[in-house]
C-alpha positions as CSV (number, residue, x, y, z in Angstrom):
1,M,200.7,138.4,398.6
2,K,198.9,138.5,395.3
3,D,197.9,142.1,395.7
4,A,201.5,143.0,396.7
5,L,202.8,141.2,393.6
6,V,200.3,143.1,391.4
7,M,201.3,146.4,392.9
8,L,205.0,145.5,392.3
9,L,204.4,144.7,388.7
10,R,202.4,147.9,388.2
11,K,205.1,150.0,389.7
12,P,206.2,152.3,386.9
13,R,209.7,151.8,385.5
14,R,212.2,154.6,386.2
15,P,213.0,156.4,382.9
16,F,216.5,156.0,381.6
17,W,217.5,159.6,382.3
18,T,216.2,159.3,385.9
19,T,218.3,156.1,386.3
20,V,221.4,157.9,385.1
21,A,220.7,160.8,387.4
22,F,220.1,158.5,390.3
23,G,223.5,156.8,389.8
24,S,225.3,160.0,389.2
25,S,223.7,162.0,392.0
26,R,223.4,159.4,394.8
27,R,227.0,158.5,394.3
28,A,228.3,161.8,393.2
29,L,231.8,161.6,394.6
30,S,232.4,158.1,393.4
31,M,231.1,159.0,390.0
32,L,233.3,162.1,389.8
33,L,236.4,160.0,390.7
34,L,235.5,157.5,388.0
35,L,234.9,160.2,385.4
36,C,238.2,161.9,386.3
37,T,240.0,158.6,385.8
38,M,238.3,158.2,382.4
39,A,239.2,161.7,381.4
40,L,242.9,161.2,382.4
41,A,242.9,157.9,380.5
42,A,241.4,159.6,377.4
43,A,244.0,162.4,377.7
44,V,246.8,159.8,377.7
45,G,245.2,157.8,374.9
46,G,244.6,160.9,372.7
47,H,248.1,162.3,373.2
48,G,249.8,162.8,369.9
49,V,246.6,162.5,367.9
50,G,247.7,165.4,365.7
51,E,250.6,163.4,364.4
52,R,248.3,160.7,363.3
53,L,245.9,162.9,361.3
54,A,246.2,163.4,357.6
55,P,246.8,167.0,356.2
56,G,244.4,166.6,353.3
57,G,241.4,164.3,353.0
58,W,239.3,166.1,350.3
59,I,240.0,163.8,347.4
60,P,238.4,160.3,347.1
61,A,240.9,157.5,347.1
62,D,239.4,155.9,344.0
63,A,239.0,159.1,342.0
64,Q,240.5,159.3,338.5
65,S,242.8,162.1,339.5
66,A,244.1,160.1,342.5
67,R,244.7,157.0,340.3
68,A,246.5,159.2,337.7
69,D,248.7,160.7,340.4
70,D,249.5,157.3,341.9
71,F,250.3,155.8,338.5
72,L,252.7,158.6,337.7
73,A,254.4,158.4,341.1
74,E,254.7,154.6,341.1
75,R,255.5,153.9,337.4
76,F,257.3,157.0,336.2
77,G,258.5,158.7,339.4
78,A,256.8,161.7,338.2
79,G,253.9,164.0,339.1
80,E,253.4,167.4,340.6
81,P,256.2,168.7,342.7
82,H,255.7,169.0,346.5
83,L,258.3,171.7,347.0
84,M,259.1,174.6,344.6
85,L,262.4,176.5,345.2
86,L,262.6,180.0,343.8
87,V,266.3,180.7,343.4
88,S,267.3,184.3,342.9
89,A,270.7,185.8,342.1
90,K,272.0,189.4,342.0
91,G,273.1,188.8,338.5
92,P,272.2,186.4,335.7
93,V,271.6,182.8,336.8
94,D,273.8,181.6,334.0
95,S,276.9,183.2,335.5
96,P,279.6,180.7,336.6
97,A,279.1,181.5,340.3
98,A,275.3,181.1,340.2
99,E,275.5,178.0,338.1
100,S,278.0,176.4,340.5
101,A,275.9,177.2,343.5
102,G,272.8,176.0,341.7
103,R,274.3,172.7,340.7
104,A,275.5,172.1,344.3
105,L,272.0,172.9,345.6
106,T,270.4,170.6,343.1
107,D,272.8,167.7,344.0
108,R,272.1,168.3,347.7
109,L,268.4,168.0,347.2
110,A,268.7,164.9,345.1
111,A,270.8,163.2,347.7
112,D,268.1,163.4,350.4
113,R,266.7,160.0,351.2
114,H,263.1,161.3,351.0
115,T,263.5,162.7,347.5
116,A,261.8,161.0,344.6
117,W,263.1,163.3,342.0
118,V,264.5,166.8,341.4
119,H,263.9,168.8,338.3
120,G,265.8,172.2,338.2
121,Y,267.2,174.8,335.9
122,W,270.7,173.4,336.4
123,P,272.5,171.6,334.8
124,D,270.3,171.4,331.6
125,R,269.3,175.1,331.6
126,A,265.7,174.4,330.6
127,P,264.4,177.8,329.4
128,E,261.0,177.3,331.0
129,L,262.7,177.1,334.4
130,R,264.3,180.5,334.1
131,G,262.6,183.7,335.0
132,R,261.9,186.3,332.4
133,D,264.4,188.7,334.0
134,G,267.1,186.1,333.8
135,R,267.9,186.6,337.5
136,S,265.8,183.7,338.9
137,A,265.3,180.0,338.4
138,V,263.2,177.2,339.7
139,I,264.1,173.8,341.3
140,A,261.1,171.4,341.7
141,V,261.3,168.6,344.2
142,R,258.9,165.6,344.7
143,F,259.1,163.4,347.8
144,S,258.2,159.8,348.3
145,G,255.7,158.4,350.9
146,D,252.2,159.1,352.1
147,E,250.8,162.6,352.9
148,R,252.2,162.8,356.4
149,A,255.7,161.7,355.2
150,V,255.6,164.1,352.3
151,L,254.6,167.0,354.6
152,A,257.3,166.2,357.1
153,A,260.0,165.9,354.4
154,S,258.9,169.1,352.7
155,K,258.9,171.0,356.0
156,A,262.3,169.7,356.9
157,M,263.8,170.4,353.5
158,A,262.3,173.9,353.3
159,G,263.8,174.7,356.7
160,R,267.3,173.6,355.6
161,V,267.5,175.3,352.2
162,A,265.5,178.6,352.6
163,G,267.7,181.7,352.8
164,R,271.2,182.2,351.5
165,A,273.0,179.6,349.5
166,G,276.3,181.3,348.5
167,P,275.5,183.9,345.8
168,L,271.9,182.6,345.6
169,T,268.8,183.4,347.7
170,V,266.3,180.6,348.1
171,S,262.5,181.1,348.7
172,V,260.1,178.2,349.1
173,A,256.6,177.6,347.6
174,G,254.4,174.7,346.7
175,E,252.0,172.4,348.5
176,G,254.2,171.6,351.5
177,P,255.3,175.2,352.4
178,L,251.7,176.3,351.9
179,F,250.3,173.9,354.5
180,T,253.2,174.7,356.8
181,E,252.6,178.4,356.5
182,M,248.9,178.0,357.1
183,E,249.6,175.9,360.2
184,R,252.0,178.6,361.5
185,L,249.6,181.5,360.9
186,S,246.7,179.6,362.4
187,T,248.8,178.8,365.5
188,E,249.9,182.4,365.9
189,G,246.3,183.6,365.4
190,A,245.0,181.2,367.9
191,M,247.5,182.3,370.5
192,V,246.6,186.0,370.1
193,A,242.9,185.1,370.0
194,E,243.2,183.1,373.3
195,L,244.8,186.1,375.0
196,I,241.9,188.3,374.0
197,V,239.0,185.9,373.8
198,A,239.5,183.7,376.8
199,P,239.0,186.5,379.4
200,L,236.1,187.9,377.4
201,V,234.4,184.5,377.3
202,L,234.9,184.0,381.0
203,L,233.2,187.4,381.7
204,I,230.3,186.4,379.4
205,L,229.9,183.1,381.2
206,L,230.0,184.8,384.6
207,W,227.3,187.2,383.4
208,I,225.2,184.3,381.9
209,F,225.4,181.8,384.8
210,G,225.3,184.4,387.5
211,S,228.1,182.9,389.6
212,L,231.8,182.0,389.3
213,V,231.1,178.5,390.4
214,A,228.5,177.9,387.7
215,A,230.5,179.6,385.0
216,L,233.2,177.0,385.4
217,L,230.9,174.0,384.9
218,P,230.9,174.3,381.0
219,V,234.7,174.2,381.2
220,A,234.5,170.8,383.0
221,V,231.9,169.4,380.7
222,G,233.7,170.7,377.6
223,A,237.1,169.3,378.7
224,F,235.5,165.9,379.3
225,A,233.9,166.0,375.8
226,V,237.0,167.1,374.0
227,L,239.3,164.7,375.8
228,T,237.1,161.7,375.1
229,T,236.5,162.7,371.5
230,T,240.3,163.1,371.0
231,A,240.9,159.6,372.3
232,L,238.2,158.2,370.0
233,L,239.8,160.1,367.0
234,R,243.1,158.5,368.0
235,V,241.5,155.1,367.7
236,L,239.8,155.9,364.4
237,S,243.1,157.1,363.0
238,E,244.4,153.6,363.3
239,M,241.6,152.2,361.2
240,M,241.0,154.9,358.6
241,T,242.2,158.2,357.2
242,V,241.2,161.0,359.6
243,S,241.6,164.6,358.4
244,V,243.5,167.1,360.6
245,F,240.6,169.6,360.2
246,V,238.3,167.4,362.2
247,L,240.2,168.1,365.4
248,N,239.6,171.9,365.3
249,I,235.9,171.4,364.3
250,A,235.3,168.8,367.0
251,T,236.9,171.2,369.6
252,A,234.7,174.1,368.5
253,L,231.6,172.0,368.4
254,G,232.3,170.3,371.7
255,F,232.8,173.7,373.4
256,G,229.5,175.0,371.9
257,L,227.5,172.0,372.9
258,A,229.0,172.0,376.4
259,V,227.9,175.5,376.9
260,D,224.4,174.7,375.5
261,Y,223.9,171.7,377.7
262,C,225.2,173.3,380.9
263,L,223.0,176.4,380.4
264,L,219.9,174.2,380.0
265,M,220.6,171.9,382.9
266,V,222.0,174.5,385.4
267,S,219.1,176.8,384.8
268,R,216.6,173.9,385.4
269,F,218.5,172.7,388.5
270,R,218.2,176.3,390.0
271,E,214.5,176.2,389.3
272,E,214.1,173.0,391.2
273,L,216.2,174.3,394.1
274,A,214.1,177.4,394.3
275,D,211.0,175.2,394.5
276,G,212.4,173.7,397.7
277,A,213.8,170.4,396.3
278,P,216.9,169.0,398.0
279,P,220.0,168.8,395.7
280,V,219.6,165.1,394.9
281,R,215.9,165.5,394.1
282,A,216.6,168.6,392.1
283,A,219.2,166.8,390.0
284,E,216.7,164.0,389.3
285,R,214.0,166.4,388.2
286,T,216.5,168.2,386.1
287,M,217.4,165.0,384.3
288,R,213.7,164.2,383.7
289,T,213.2,167.5,381.9
290,A,216.4,169.1,380.7
291,G,218.3,165.8,380.6
292,R,215.7,164.4,378.3
293,A,216.2,167.4,376.0
294,V,220.0,166.8,376.0
295,V,219.6,163.2,375.1
296,F,217.3,163.9,372.2
297,S,219.4,166.9,371.1
298,A,222.7,164.9,371.1
299,T,221.1,161.9,369.4
300,T,219.6,164.1,366.7
301,V,222.8,166.0,366.0
302,A,224.8,162.7,365.9
303,A,222.4,161.0,363.6
304,A,222.1,164.0,361.3
305,L,225.9,164.4,361.1
306,G,226.3,160.7,360.5
307,A,224.7,161.3,357.1
308,L,228.0,162.9,356.0
309,M,229.4,159.3,355.8
310,V,227.8,158.9,352.4
311,F,230.3,161.3,350.9
312,P,233.4,159.3,349.8
313,L,235.9,161.9,351.1
314,P,238.1,161.2,354.1
315,L,237.4,164.7,355.3
316,T,233.6,164.5,355.3
317,R,233.7,161.0,356.9
318,S,236.1,162.3,359.5
319,L,233.7,165.2,360.2
320,A,230.8,162.7,360.4
321,L,232.5,160.5,363.0
322,G,234.1,163.4,364.8
323,G,230.9,165.4,365.0
324,A,228.8,162.5,366.1
325,A,231.4,161.5,368.7
326,V,231.7,165.0,370.2
327,A,227.9,165.4,370.3
328,L,227.5,162.1,372.2
329,C,230.5,162.8,374.5
330,S,229.2,166.3,375.3
331,A,225.9,164.7,376.2
332,A,227.7,162.1,378.3
333,G,229.5,164.8,380.2
334,A,226.2,166.7,380.8
335,L,224.4,163.6,381.9
336,L,227.2,162.1,384.1
337,V,229.7,164.9,385.1
338,L,227.2,167.7,385.6
339,P,224.6,166.0,387.9
340,A,227.4,164.8,390.2
341,L,228.9,168.3,390.4
342,L,225.5,169.9,390.9
343,V,224.7,167.5,393.8
344,L,228.0,168.2,395.5
345,L,227.6,171.9,395.0
346,G,224.0,172.1,395.9
347,T,223.0,175.7,396.7
348,R,226.6,176.7,396.4
349,V,226.2,176.7,392.7
350,N,224.9,180.2,393.1
351,R,227.9,181.5,395.0
352,Y,230.2,184.3,394.0
353,D,227.9,186.3,391.7
354,L,230.3,189.0,390.7
355,F,227.6,190.9,388.7
356,A,224.8,190.7,391.2
357,R,224.6,194.5,391.8
358,W,224.1,195.1,388.1
359,R,221.4,192.5,387.6
360,R,217.8,193.6,387.2
361,G,214.6,191.7,387.2
362,A,215.5,188.7,389.2
363,G,212.4,186.8,390.3
364,R,210.0,188.6,388.0
365,P,206.9,186.6,386.9
366,V,207.4,184.9,383.6
367,D,204.9,187.1,381.7
368,E,206.9,190.2,382.5
369,G,210.1,188.9,380.9
370,R,211.4,190.5,377.7
371,W,211.3,187.2,375.7
372,Y,207.7,186.6,376.7
373,R,206.7,190.0,375.6
374,L,208.5,189.5,372.3
375,A,206.8,186.2,371.7
376,M,203.4,187.7,372.5
377,W,204.1,190.6,370.1
378,V,204.9,188.1,367.4
379,T,201.8,186.0,368.0
380,R,199.6,189.0,367.6
381,R,200.8,189.5,364.0
382,P,202.3,186.1,363.0
383,A,201.7,186.3,359.3
384,A,203.4,189.6,358.9
385,V,206.4,188.5,361.0
386,A,206.7,185.2,359.2
387,V,206.6,186.8,355.8
388,G,209.1,189.5,356.8
389,A,211.5,187.0,358.3
390,L,211.3,184.7,355.3
391,L,211.9,187.6,352.9
392,L,215.0,188.6,354.9
393,L,216.4,185.1,354.9
394,G,215.7,184.8,351.2
395,L,217.5,188.0,350.4
396,L,220.5,186.9,352.5
397,A,220.5,183.5,350.8
398,A,220.2,184.8,347.2
399,P,224.0,185.4,346.6
400,G,224.5,181.7,347.3
401,A,223.0,180.9,343.9
402,G,226.1,182.6,342.3
403,A,228.7,180.5,344.2
404,R,231.7,179.6,342.2
405,F,233.4,176.6,343.8
406,G,237.1,176.1,343.9
407,M,240.0,175.2,346.2
408,Y,242.0,177.7,348.0
409,D,245.7,178.0,347.1
410,D,248.5,180.3,348.2
411,R,246.4,183.3,347.4
412,V,244.6,182.9,350.6
413,L,247.7,183.8,352.5
414,P,248.4,187.4,353.5
415,A,250.5,189.4,351.0
416,S,253.3,189.7,353.5
417,S,253.8,185.9,353.7
418,P,257.1,184.8,352.2
419,V,255.4,181.7,350.7
420,A,252.7,184.0,349.1
421,Q,255.4,186.3,347.7
422,A,257.4,183.3,346.2
423,S,254.3,181.8,344.7
424,R,253.3,185.1,343.1
425,H,256.8,185.5,341.6
426,L,256.5,182.0,340.1
427,R,253.2,182.8,338.5
428,D,254.2,186.2,337.2
429,D,257.8,185.5,336.0
430,F,257.7,181.9,334.8
431,T,255.6,180.2,332.0
432,A,256.2,176.5,332.9
433,G,253.3,176.2,335.3
434,M,254.8,173.0,336.7
435,D,252.6,172.9,339.8
436,D,249.5,173.8,337.8
437,A,249.9,171.4,334.9
438,A,247.3,168.7,334.2
439,T,248.5,165.2,333.5
440,V,247.0,162.7,331.0
441,V,248.1,159.1,331.6
442,L,247.8,156.5,328.8
443,P,248.7,153.2,330.5
444,D,248.0,151.1,327.4
445,V,250.0,153.2,324.9
446,H,253.7,152.5,324.5
447,V,256.1,154.8,322.7
448,T,259.9,154.4,322.4
449,V,262.0,157.5,323.0
450,P,265.7,157.0,322.7
451,A,267.7,158.9,325.4
452,P,271.3,160.0,325.0
453,A,273.7,157.7,326.8
454,G,274.5,158.8,330.3
455,Q,271.9,161.5,330.4
456,A,269.0,161.1,332.9
457,P,265.8,162.7,331.8
458,P,264.7,165.6,334.0
459,G,261.7,164.9,336.1
460,A,262.4,161.2,336.7
461,G,264.6,159.5,339.3
462,Q,265.2,156.4,337.2
463,P,264.3,156.8,333.5
464,A,262.7,153.9,331.9
465,A,263.6,152.9,328.4
466,G,260.7,151.9,326.1
467,P,260.5,148.3,325.0
468,G,259.8,149.4,321.4
469,L,256.7,150.2,319.4
470,R,253.9,147.7,319.6
471,S,252.6,149.2,316.4
472,A,253.8,152.0,314.1
473,S,250.6,153.9,314.6
474,Q,250.9,154.4,318.4
475,A,253.5,157.2,318.2
476,A,251.3,158.9,315.5
477,A,248.2,158.5,317.7
478,V,250.0,160.1,320.6
479,A,251.1,163.0,318.4
480,D,247.6,163.5,317.0
481,Y,246.1,163.3,320.5
482,A,248.6,165.9,321.9
483,A,248.0,168.2,319.0
484,R,244.2,168.1,319.6
485,L,244.6,168.7,323.3
486,S,246.8,171.7,322.7
487,G,244.1,173.2,320.6
488,L,241.5,173.0,323.4
489,P,240.3,176.3,325.0
490,G,242.3,176.9,328.2
491,V,245.4,175.0,327.1
492,R,248.7,176.8,326.7
493,Q,250.9,173.9,325.6
494,V,251.2,170.1,325.8
495,R,254.4,168.1,326.3
496,A,254.5,164.5,325.2
497,A,257.0,161.9,324.3
498,T,256.6,163.0,320.7
499,G,257.3,166.7,321.1
500,V,255.9,170.1,322.3
501,Y,252.5,171.2,321.0
502,R,250.8,174.6,320.9
503,A,247.5,175.7,319.3
504,G,247.0,172.4,317.6
505,H,250.5,172.1,316.1
506,R,253.8,170.7,317.1
507,T,256.2,173.5,317.8
508,A,259.2,171.6,318.9
509,P,260.4,168.0,318.4
510,A,261.1,165.5,321.1
511,G,264.3,166.2,323.0
512,P,266.3,164.4,325.6
513,W,263.6,165.3,328.1
514,A,261.0,163.3,326.2
515,A,262.2,159.9,327.7
516,A,260.5,160.9,330.9
517,Y,257.2,160.7,329.2
518,A,257.4,157.1,328.0
519,G,258.3,153.7,329.4
520,P,257.2,150.1,329.8
521,A,254.2,151.2,331.9
522,G,252.8,153.4,329.1
523,T,253.1,157.1,328.3
524,W,251.8,160.4,329.7
525,L,251.3,164.0,328.6
526,S,251.7,167.2,330.6
527,V,249.1,169.9,329.8
528,T,250.0,173.5,330.9
529,P,246.8,175.5,331.3
530,S,246.5,179.1,330.2
531,T,244.7,180.0,333.4
532,D,246.8,180.9,336.4
533,S,244.4,179.2,338.8
534,P,243.5,175.6,338.0
535,L,241.7,175.3,341.4
536,S,238.8,177.4,340.0
537,P,235.8,176.8,337.8
538,D,238.1,177.4,334.8
539,G,240.2,174.5,336.0
540,R,237.1,172.3,336.2
541,Q,236.0,173.2,332.7
542,L,239.5,172.4,331.4
543,T,239.4,169.0,333.1
544,E,236.0,168.2,331.6
545,R,237.3,169.1,328.1
546,L,240.4,166.9,328.6
547,R,238.3,164.0,329.7
548,E,235.8,164.4,326.9
549,E,238.4,164.5,324.2
550,P,238.7,161.1,322.5
551,A,242.0,159.4,323.4
552,P,244.0,156.6,321.7
553,A,243.2,154.4,324.7
554,A,241.8,154.6,328.2
555,A,243.1,157.8,329.7
556,L,243.4,159.1,333.3
557,V,243.4,162.8,333.8
558,G,245.1,164.2,336.9
559,G,246.4,167.4,338.3
560,S,245.0,170.3,340.4
561,G,242.0,170.9,338.2
562,A,241.1,167.2,338.1
563,R,241.3,167.0,341.8
564,L,238.9,169.9,342.1
565,T,236.5,168.2,339.7
566,D,236.6,164.9,341.5
567,T,236.1,166.5,344.8
568,E,233.1,168.5,343.6
569,D,231.6,165.3,342.0
570,A,232.2,163.4,345.3
571,L,230.2,166.1,347.2
572,T,227.4,166.6,344.7
573,D,226.6,163.1,343.5
574,P,225.7,161.7,346.9
575,L,224.1,165.0,348.1
576,P,220.4,163.9,347.6
577,L,221.0,160.7,349.7
578,A,222.8,162.7,352.4
579,V,220.0,165.2,352.6
580,L,217.4,162.4,352.7
581,L,219.2,160.7,355.5
582,T,219.7,163.9,357.5
583,V,216.1,164.9,357.1
584,A,214.8,161.4,357.9
585,A,216.9,161.1,361.0
586,T,215.9,164.5,362.3
587,L,212.2,164.0,361.5
588,V,212.1,160.6,363.2
589,L,213.9,161.6,366.4
590,L,212.0,164.9,366.8
591,F,208.7,163.0,366.2
592,F,209.5,160.7,369.1
593,Y,210.4,163.7,371.2
594,T,207.5,166.0,370.4
595,R,204.9,163.3,369.2
596,S,204.1,165.7,366.4
597,V,204.5,165.5,362.6
598,L,204.5,169.2,361.7
599,V,206.9,170.4,364.4
600,P,209.9,168.3,363.1
601,V,209.1,169.3,359.5
602,K,209.1,173.0,360.6
603,A,212.4,172.5,362.4
604,V,214.2,171.0,359.4
605,L,212.9,173.7,357.0
606,L,213.8,176.6,359.3
607,N,217.3,175.2,359.9
608,A,217.8,174.8,356.1
609,L,216.7,178.4,355.7
610,S,219.2,179.6,358.3
611,L,222.1,177.7,356.7
612,A,221.2,178.9,353.3
613,A,221.2,182.5,354.5
614,T,224.5,182.0,356.1
615,F,226.0,180.6,353.0
616,G,224.7,183.5,350.9
617,I,226.3,185.9,353.3
618,I,229.7,184.1,352.9
619,V,229.5,184.2,349.1
620,A,228.5,187.8,349.1
621,I,231.4,188.9,351.4
622,F,234.2,186.6,350.6
623,Q,233.6,185.6,347.0
624,Q,232.0,188.7,345.6
625,G,233.8,191.2,347.9
626,S,230.6,193.1,348.7
627,L,232.1,194.7,351.8
628,E,235.7,195.3,350.8
629,A,235.0,199.0,350.8
630,L,234.6,198.7,354.6
631,T,236.8,195.7,355.4
632,G,239.6,196.2,352.9
633,P,241.1,193.4,350.8
634,L,240.2,189.9,352.1
635,N,242.8,188.0,350.1
636,S,239.9,186.0,348.6
637,P,240.6,184.2,345.2
638,G,237.1,185.0,344.0
639,T,235.8,181.5,344.7
640,T,234.3,179.6,347.6
641,D,236.2,176.6,348.8
642,V,234.4,173.4,348.0
643,I,234.9,172.2,351.5
644,I,233.3,175.2,353.2
645,P,229.7,174.0,352.9
646,A,230.5,170.6,354.5
647,V,232.4,172.2,357.4
648,M,229.7,174.8,357.9
649,F,226.9,172.3,357.8
650,C,228.6,170.0,360.3
651,T,229.0,172.7,363.0
652,A,226.1,175.1,362.3
653,F,223.5,172.4,361.9
654,G,224.5,170.8,365.1
655,L,224.2,174.0,367.1
656,S,221.0,175.2,365.4
657,M,219.4,171.8,366.1
658,D,220.5,172.2,369.7
659,Y,218.7,175.5,370.0
660,E,215.6,174.1,368.4
661,V,215.4,171.2,370.8
662,F,215.9,173.5,373.8
663,L,213.1,175.7,372.7
664,L,210.8,172.8,371.9
665,S,211.5,171.1,375.2
666,R,209.8,173.9,377.1
667,I,207.1,174.5,374.6
668,V,206.1,170.9,374.5
669,E,206.3,170.7,378.3
670,E,204.0,173.7,378.7
671,Q,201.6,172.3,376.0
672,R,201.3,168.9,377.6
673,G,200.6,170.6,380.9
674,G,197.4,172.1,379.4
675,T,198.7,175.5,378.4
676,P,197.3,176.8,375.1
677,T,199.7,176.9,372.1
678,T,200.2,180.6,372.0
679,R,201.0,180.9,375.7
680,A,203.1,177.7,375.6
681,V,205.2,179.2,372.8
682,A,205.6,182.5,374.7
683,V,206.5,180.8,378.0
684,G,208.9,178.4,376.2
685,L,210.7,181.3,374.6
686,Q,210.9,183.1,377.9
687,R,212.3,180.1,379.6
688,T,214.9,179.3,376.9
689,G,215.5,182.5,374.9
690,R,218.1,183.7,377.4
691,L,219.7,180.3,377.3
692,F,220.2,179.8,373.5
693,T,221.1,183.5,372.9
694,S,223.7,183.4,375.6
695,A,225.1,180.2,374.2
696,A,225.2,181.7,370.8
697,L,226.9,184.8,372.1
698,V,229.7,182.8,373.7
699,F,230.2,180.7,370.5
700,A,230.0,183.7,368.2
701,V,232.7,185.5,370.3
702,V,235.0,182.4,370.0
703,M,234.4,182.1,366.2
704,A,234.9,185.8,365.8
705,S,238.5,185.3,366.9
706,L,238.9,183.0,363.8
707,A,237.5,185.7,361.6
708,A,240.4,187.9,362.6
709,C,242.9,185.3,361.4
710,D,245.2,186.0,358.4
711,I,244.1,182.8,356.6
712,V,241.1,183.2,354.4
713,M,239.7,179.7,355.0
714,L,239.7,180.1,358.8
715,R,238.4,183.6,358.4
716,V,235.4,182.3,356.4
717,I,234.7,179.5,358.8
718,G,234.9,181.7,361.8
719,F,232.8,184.5,360.4
720,G,230.3,182.1,358.9
721,L,229.7,180.2,362.1
722,A,229.4,183.4,364.1
723,V,226.8,184.7,361.6
724,A,225.0,181.3,361.6
725,V,224.4,181.2,365.3
726,V,223.4,184.8,365.5
727,L,220.9,184.5,362.6
728,D,219.5,181.3,364.1
729,C,218.9,182.6,367.6
730,T,217.5,185.9,366.5
731,V,215.6,185.7,363.2
732,V,214.7,182.0,363.3
733,R,214.2,181.1,367.0
734,A,212.9,184.5,368.2
735,L,210.7,185.4,365.3
736,L,210.0,182.6,362.8
737,V,209.4,179.8,365.3
738,P,206.7,181.6,367.3
739,A,205.1,183.0,364.2
740,V,204.9,179.7,362.4
741,M,203.7,177.8,365.5
742,C,201.0,180.4,366.1
743,L,199.8,180.2,362.5
744,V,199.6,176.4,362.6
745,G,197.9,176.4,366.0
746,R,196.7,173.1,367.5
747,A,197.8,171.3,364.3
748,N,201.3,171.6,365.7
749,W,200.6,168.7,368.0
750,W,198.9,166.4,365.6
751,P,198.6,163.4,366.1
752,A,199.6,163.5,369.7
753,T,197.0,163.5,372.4
754,R,196.9,166.1,375.2
755,R,198.2,164.2,378.2
756,E,200.8,164.4,380.9
757,P,204.3,163.6,379.6
758,P,206.2,160.7,381.1
759,H,208.7,163.0,382.7
760,Q,206.1,165.4,384.2
761,E,205.4,164.9,387.9
762,P,201.6,164.7,388.6
763,G,200.4,167.8,390.4
764,R,203.6,169.8,389.5
765,P,202.8,173.1,387.8
766,A,204.3,173.3,384.3
767,T,205.2,177.0,384.7
768,A,207.3,177.1,387.9
769,A,209.0,180.4,388.6
770,L,212.5,180.9,387.3
771,V,215.3,180.9,389.8
772,A,218.0,182.1,387.5
773,P,217.5,185.8,386.9
774,V,215.0,186.6,384.3
775,K,216.6,188.8,381.6
776,H,214.1,191.2,380.1
């Protein structure tokens, strides 16, 4: 009895991945039914998630620009307009017919229950709201409510008023129409891309997996991952602001990870079947090897992306939670859905190979494969290959040093877009710059501006009468401050409660409109920039000058340029902490996976090089226009959107870390089985090179469809991600990794000892023959 008890206690515990495989494979049908029920519940729970997501998310809630905008909206009913109406007439806009129609349109806009205020050319005939040709005028509208309410109201209003209005023709521009137009163009582009890309992706999957049945497995895993992630985003949207962009990024990342995990596990399952294992046993062996790699890959990706939480932007925090969720959900699909399907399919997973007659090299020994030969070629000259690859990545990354960050505006739309045409007309023919003006709020300064009886000041729904001067010096202080602001470089004019200022001098006294700039809550100034693009480095410089200029009291600077400045600061200030957390999480998890110190460090450095090279290519092509002679105009505003690096990092880092773990999984397995480092690297590359290059090909094709979109931001993201995965699986994985590991030699595995891994079966050769066709 004692001996039996000792033997029982000494019985090795089943690893976690084996336990999961046992439950999923032994009860495959029951597990599939349960998972299908979960997927259906997630589909129901995630329904309508798009309506819950916020359209913005790139401005910190406590930023100075946000506080200035909120103060103006709440205390003055003022701020930047959400909708700009360009009203054109065949004749002068001052004609009786045009004025009558313009007044009627203005009254109609003001009567809408969602309207906060309307400021138009009629009835006051403000000269800055009339075009230089005298045949066009502007009506600006601001709505009340949060971002979603404003977007909905702007979309509805634009749909009602655009077109003919008697003798007038109305075109729409502004923040709301810009977002609506981008949404329309992206939807149309996605529909066209799906018609072209979907069949192409299916053909690629058929070629990669070698059978119609196996090619459909990533679809099942990807659907499970995306549905469950969507449901989680729906829950998160009830607790925090979740950006609408995270839905597209999570879908792309989920699809990419699903293909990665399915390729790795299906390939290993086929190997086990070819070695004579029954389906259940083959699934368990697959989980002990490929499943372990999936667990560490998903955990590493989720932990690394979680570092984005340190940035105080709703967008980056949404990307952090959405990216981590889709990584873990993709792993859950691969660990739960896939083993059950593989057990039920068994050898039928290889059925319906539509390209069998064109395949060559099936069943060849591992050392005759093309990837093996490439690795051995690299290991014979590792220093030269490493230096050449590093020089190439360095040259590609160099343009990134000249990045000029900004925010995309209407100029990212195609020239044929009605919104782009109206916006261009507003910039070229009007001098007011209403939607570009910076605002300076002085809550503690009070100036009285008498308003004529019965006349409402333009730009305010309910004008506030000032309570009187607290001191005679406050009006003079505001006048002096406005004059100094108007003399700053980059400032065209300043409007304040005390008058209009240009080049350091007052050029016009306060008129009836001045009452909109003062009230019981304080006073504010409108600063019109001389630049036509406040969402650029010039706008940031102007914001910094405005904030550095001494004010009569505490001042809040808002507007487009201020929002850009606050967003850049929110992304750059916590950057060292985010990098530290990402590197630390990656190093720790890869250390536990490889039991090595140098291999995780190498992985982080090479991934950083790959991302830097990708960013440099984006800057060279889309900011500097290096290839416009070949591609034609790209509608780029000459800057790189400040959000692009975060989006690129979120997706590209996840996929590149995936490829790294896949490659390391086989290299480490070979090395622990007693294979010398050089051969272990070559065998590992042969086993996985086809997998991660195939996965990268599928993902690059999908992203290339975005690169053909008419919206520059989507074009940059699609092109950048396609380049990122191609660079990673060619230059980094195929050349740099073998070269560096060969140069480091046995030090790669310090301080690990050479012994059998926990997932390695005693007596089982580490280099079993491939069952999936060897591509060479």
